[in-house]
C-alpha atoms as an extended CHARMM CRD file, in Angstrom:
* protein
*
       102  EXT
         1         1  ALA       CA            -14.7410000000       -0.4600000000       10.6250000000  PROA      1               0.0000000000
         2         2  CYS       CA            -18.4350000000        0.2030000000       10.6440000000  PROA      2               0.0000000000
         3         3  VAL       CA            -20.9640000000       -1.6710000000       12.7250000000  PROA      3               0.0000000000
         4         4  GLY       CA            -22.0780000000       -4.7780000000       10.8910000000  PROA      4               0.0000000000
         5         5  GLN       CA            -18.9460000000       -5.0320000000        8.7630000000  PROA      5               0.0000000000
         6         6  GLU       CA            -16.0130000000       -7.3020000000        9.4830000000  PROA      6               0.0000000000
         7         7  PHE       CA            -14.2440000000       -5.7950000000       12.4700000000  PROA      7               0.0000000000
         8         8  GLY       CA            -10.5000000000       -6.0860000000       13.0310000000  PROA      8               0.0000000000
         9         9  GLU       CA            -10.0420000000       -9.5670000000       14.4000000000  PROA      9               0.0000000000
        10        10  GLY       CA             -6.2750000000       -9.8260000000       14.1530000000  PROA      10              0.0000000000
        11        11  PRO       CA             -3.6320000000       -9.9160000000       16.8600000000  PROA      11              0.0000000000
        12        12  GLY       CA             -4.1730000000       -7.2290000000       19.4650000000  PROA      12              0.0000000000
        13        13  ALA       CA             -7.8430000000       -6.7180000000       18.6280000000  PROA      13              0.0000000000
        14        14  SER       CA             -9.9750000000       -6.1760000000       21.7020000000  PROA      14              0.0000000000
        15        15  PRO       CA            -12.2240000000       -9.2320000000       22.1510000000  PROA      15              0.0000000000
        16        16  PHE       CA            -14.9440000000       -6.9640000000       23.5510000000  PROA      16              0.0000000000
        17        17  LEU       CA            -14.8920000000       -4.7390000000       20.4650000000  PROA      17              0.0000000000
        18        18  VAL       CA            -14.9480000000       -7.7580000000       18.1520000000  PROA      18              0.0000000000
        19        19  VAL       CA            -18.0300000000       -9.0130000000       20.0100000000  PROA      19              0.0000000000
        20        20  TYR       CA            -19.6640000000       -5.5650000000       20.2260000000  PROA      20              0.0000000000
        21        21  LYS       CA            -18.9030000000       -4.2780000000       16.7230000000  PROA      21              0.0000000000
        22        22  GLY       CA            -18.5990000000       -7.5220000000       14.7730000000  PROA      22              0.0000000000
        23        23  LEU       CA            -20.8480000000      -10.1770000000       16.3070000000  PROA      23              0.0000000000
        24        24  LEU       CA            -23.7300000000       -8.4450000000       18.1030000000  PROA      24              0.0000000000
        25        25  PRO       CA            -24.8090000000       -6.5080000000       14.9810000000  PROA      25              0.0000000000
        26        26  ARG       CA            -24.9820000000       -9.7960000000       13.0580000000  PROA      26              0.0000000000
        27        27  LEU       CA            -26.9330000000      -11.5450000000       15.8010000000  PROA      27              0.0000000000
        28        28  LEU       CA            -29.3290000000       -8.7120000000       16.6790000000  PROA      28              0.0000000000
        29        29  GLY       CA            -29.7550000000       -7.0780000000       13.2650000000  PROA      29              0.0000000000
        30        30  ARG       CA            -31.8400000000       -3.9010000000       13.3360000000  PROA      30              0.0000000000
        31        31  ARG       CA            -32.3310000000       -4.1820000000       17.0930000000  PROA      31              0.0000000000
        32        32  PHE       CA            -28.6440000000       -3.2800000000       17.5560000000  PROA      32              0.0000000000
        33        33  SER       CA            -27.0990000000        0.1510000000       17.1220000000  PROA      33              0.0000000000
        34        34  ASP       CA            -23.6820000000        1.4880000000       18.0050000000  PROA      34              0.0000000000
        35        35  GLY       CA            -24.0770000000        3.2570000000       21.3390000000  PROA      35              0.0000000000
        36        36  ILE       CA            -27.0730000000        1.1390000000       22.3600000000  PROA      36              0.0000000000
        37        37  ARG       CA            -28.1170000000        1.7850000000       25.9760000000  PROA      37              0.0000000000
        38        38  GLY       CA            -27.9530000000       -1.0340000000       28.5000000000  PROA      38              0.0000000000
        39        39  ASP       CA            -31.7410000000       -1.3490000000       28.8490000000  PROA      39              0.0000000000
        40        40  GLU       CA            -32.1370000000       -1.4360000000       25.0510000000  PROA      40              0.0000000000
        41        41  LEU       CA            -29.4480000000       -4.0990000000       24.7810000000  PROA      41              0.0000000000
        42        42  LEU       CA            -31.1730000000       -6.2290000000       27.4190000000  PROA      42              0.0000000000
        43        43  ASP       CA            -34.4900000000       -5.8790000000       25.5480000000  PROA      43              0.0000000000
        44        44  ALA       CA            -32.8090000000       -6.8530000000       22.2590000000  PROA      44              0.0000000000
        45        45  LEU       CA            -31.0920000000       -9.8640000000       23.8470000000  PROA      45              0.0000000000
        46        46  GLY       CA            -34.3980000000      -10.9780000000       25.3790000000  PROA      46              0.0000000000
        47        47  ALA       CA            -36.3060000000      -10.6380000000       22.1000000000  PROA      47              0.0000000000
        48        48  TRP       CA            -33.6790000000      -12.4750000000       20.0350000000  PROA      48              0.0000000000
        49        49  SER       CA            -34.4500000000      -15.7080000000       18.2230000000  PROA      49              0.0000000000
        50        50  ALA       CA            -32.2050000000      -17.9150000000       16.1150000000  PROA      50              0.0000000000
        51        51  GLY       CA            -34.6030000000      -17.6000000000       13.1860000000  PROA      51              0.0000000000
        52        52  SER       CA            -34.0750000000      -13.8430000000       13.0380000000  PROA      52              0.0000000000
        53        53  VAL       CA            -30.4570000000      -14.1810000000       11.8400000000  PROA      53              0.0000000000
        54        54  SER       CA            -30.0800000000      -13.8870000000        8.0660000000  PROA      54              0.0000000000
        55        55  GLU       CA            -28.4170000000      -16.6480000000        6.0630000000  PROA      55              0.0000000000
        56        56  LYS       CA            -25.5720000000      -14.2610000000        5.1560000000  PROA      56              0.0000000000
        57        57  ASP       CA            -24.9410000000      -13.4240000000        8.8170000000  PROA      57              0.0000000000
        58        58  ARG       CA            -25.2450000000      -17.0980000000        9.7890000000  PROA      58              0.0000000000
        59        59  GLU       CA            -22.5210000000      -17.9500000000        7.2600000000  PROA      59              0.0000000000
        60        60  TYR       CA            -20.3070000000      -15.1550000000        8.6100000000  PROA      60              0.0000000000
        61        61  LEU       CA            -20.7720000000      -16.4440000000       12.1820000000  PROA      61              0.0000000000
        62        62  GLU       CA            -19.9170000000      -20.0070000000       11.1680000000  PROA      62              0.0000000000
        63        63  ASP       CA            -16.7930000000      -18.7410000000        9.3940000000  PROA      63              0.0000000000
        64        64  PHE       CA            -15.8830000000      -16.6030000000       12.4170000000  PROA      64              0.0000000000
        65        65  CYS       CA            -16.0800000000      -19.6750000000       14.6650000000  PROA      65              0.0000000000
        66        66  GLU       CA            -13.8710000000      -21.6570000000       12.3080000000  PROA      66              0.0000000000
        67        67  ARG       CA            -11.2880000000      -18.8450000000       12.0930000000  PROA      67              0.0000000000
        68        68  HSD       CA            -11.1620000000      -18.5380000000       15.8820000000  PROA      68              0.0000000000
        69        69  ALA       CA            -11.4620000000      -22.1800000000       16.9140000000  PROA      69              0.0000000000
        70        70  ASP       CA             -7.9920000000      -22.1150000000       18.4850000000  PROA      70              0.0000000000
        71        71  ASP       CA             -8.0830000000      -18.5120000000       19.7140000000  PROA      71              0.0000000000
        72        72  GLU       CA             -7.6990000000      -18.3350000000       23.4930000000  PROA      72              0.0000000000
        73        73  TYR       CA             -9.6870000000      -15.0880000000       23.6160000000  PROA      73              0.0000000000
        74        74  PHE       CA            -12.8310000000      -16.7010000000       22.2180000000  PROA      74              0.0000000000
        75        75  ARG       CA            -13.2090000000      -19.5890000000       24.6180000000  PROA      75              0.0000000000
        76        76  PRO       CA            -15.7930000000      -20.0690000000       27.3780000000  PROA      76              0.0000000000
        77        77  GLY       CA            -14.7490000000      -18.9520000000       30.8150000000  PROA      77              0.0000000000
        78        78  PRO       CA            -13.7970000000      -15.7800000000       32.6720000000  PROA      78              0.0000000000
        79        79  HSD       CA            -12.8260000000      -12.6870000000       30.7090000000  PROA      79              0.0000000000
        80        80  LEU       CA            -10.9710000000       -9.6150000000       31.9040000000  PROA      80              0.0000000000
        81        81  GLY       CA            -14.0320000000       -7.3620000000       31.6620000000  PROA      81              0.0000000000
        82        82  GLY       CA            -15.7960000000       -8.7810000000       34.7000000000  PROA      82              0.0000000000
        83        83  LEU       CA            -19.2050000000      -10.3810000000       35.1360000000  PROA      83              0.0000000000
        84        84  ALA       CA            -21.1490000000       -8.2220000000       32.6810000000  PROA      84              0.0000000000
        85        85  GLU       CA            -18.6650000000       -8.8940000000       29.8880000000  PROA      85              0.0000000000
        86        86  ASN       CA            -18.6070000000      -12.6040000000       30.7840000000  PROA      86              0.0000000000
        87        87  PHE       CA            -22.3830000000      -12.8390000000       30.5710000000  PROA      87              0.0000000000
        88        88  LEU       CA            -22.4420000000      -10.9770000000       27.2450000000  PROA      88              0.0000000000
        89        89  PHE       CA            -19.7120000000      -13.1990000000       25.7880000000  PROA      89              0.0000000000
        90        90  GLU       CA            -21.5080000000      -16.3460000000       26.9760000000  PROA      90              0.0000000000
        91        91  TRP       CA            -24.8040000000      -15.0740000000       25.4880000000  PROA      91              0.0000000000
        92        92  VAL       CA            -23.0660000000      -14.4270000000       22.1560000000  PROA      92              0.0000000000
        93        93  ASP       CA            -21.4030000000      -17.8510000000       22.2410000000  PROA      93              0.0000000000
        94        94  GLY       CA            -24.6710000000      -19.6350000000       23.0200000000  PROA      94              0.0000000000
        95        95  SER       CA            -26.5820000000      -17.6420000000       20.4120000000  PROA      95              0.0000000000
        96        96  ILE       CA            -24.0330000000      -18.3780000000       17.7050000000  PROA      96              0.0000000000
        97        97  THR       CA            -24.2980000000      -22.0540000000       18.5840000000  PROA      97              0.0000000000
        98        98  LEU       CA            -28.1010000000      -21.9520000000       18.3420000000  PROA      98              0.0000000000
        99        99  CYS       CA            -28.2950000000      -20.0360000000       15.0780000000  PROA      99              0.0000000000
       100       100  THR       CA            -25.6330000000      -22.0990000000       13.3360000000  PROA      100             0.0000000000
       101       101  MET       CA            -27.3930000000      -25.3420000000       14.2980000000  PROA      101             0.0000000000
       102       102  CYS       CA            -30.5650000000      -24.3560000000       12.4030000000  PROA      102             0.0000000000
C-alpha cells in the first residue's frame, strides 16, 4: 500500500508499519514522507497540532480506533521495538485522542 492509504491492518500486520505507513501520514500530512529522517520526524512531531488534521483523516482515525479497540497490539504500554517505538506509539495514541476530541 502507498503512504497515506489504508495499510494492511489484518492479522500478522506489523504494528510499527501500520503506525508508520497508515497513521503518521494521516496525522502529519505533508510534513510526513516515506523515508523521513529522524530529525525531520522530530521536527514534524513538534510542529503538529490537532487542528492540522483534515476532517477526512480525522474520520479515518476514529474508525481505526473503533476497529482496533480490542486489539492487543494497539494498547498503551511496552512494545517490542524498544523505547523509541514506545514513545512514537504513545505520541500517535495521544495525538489521535486529541484530534478526535475536536
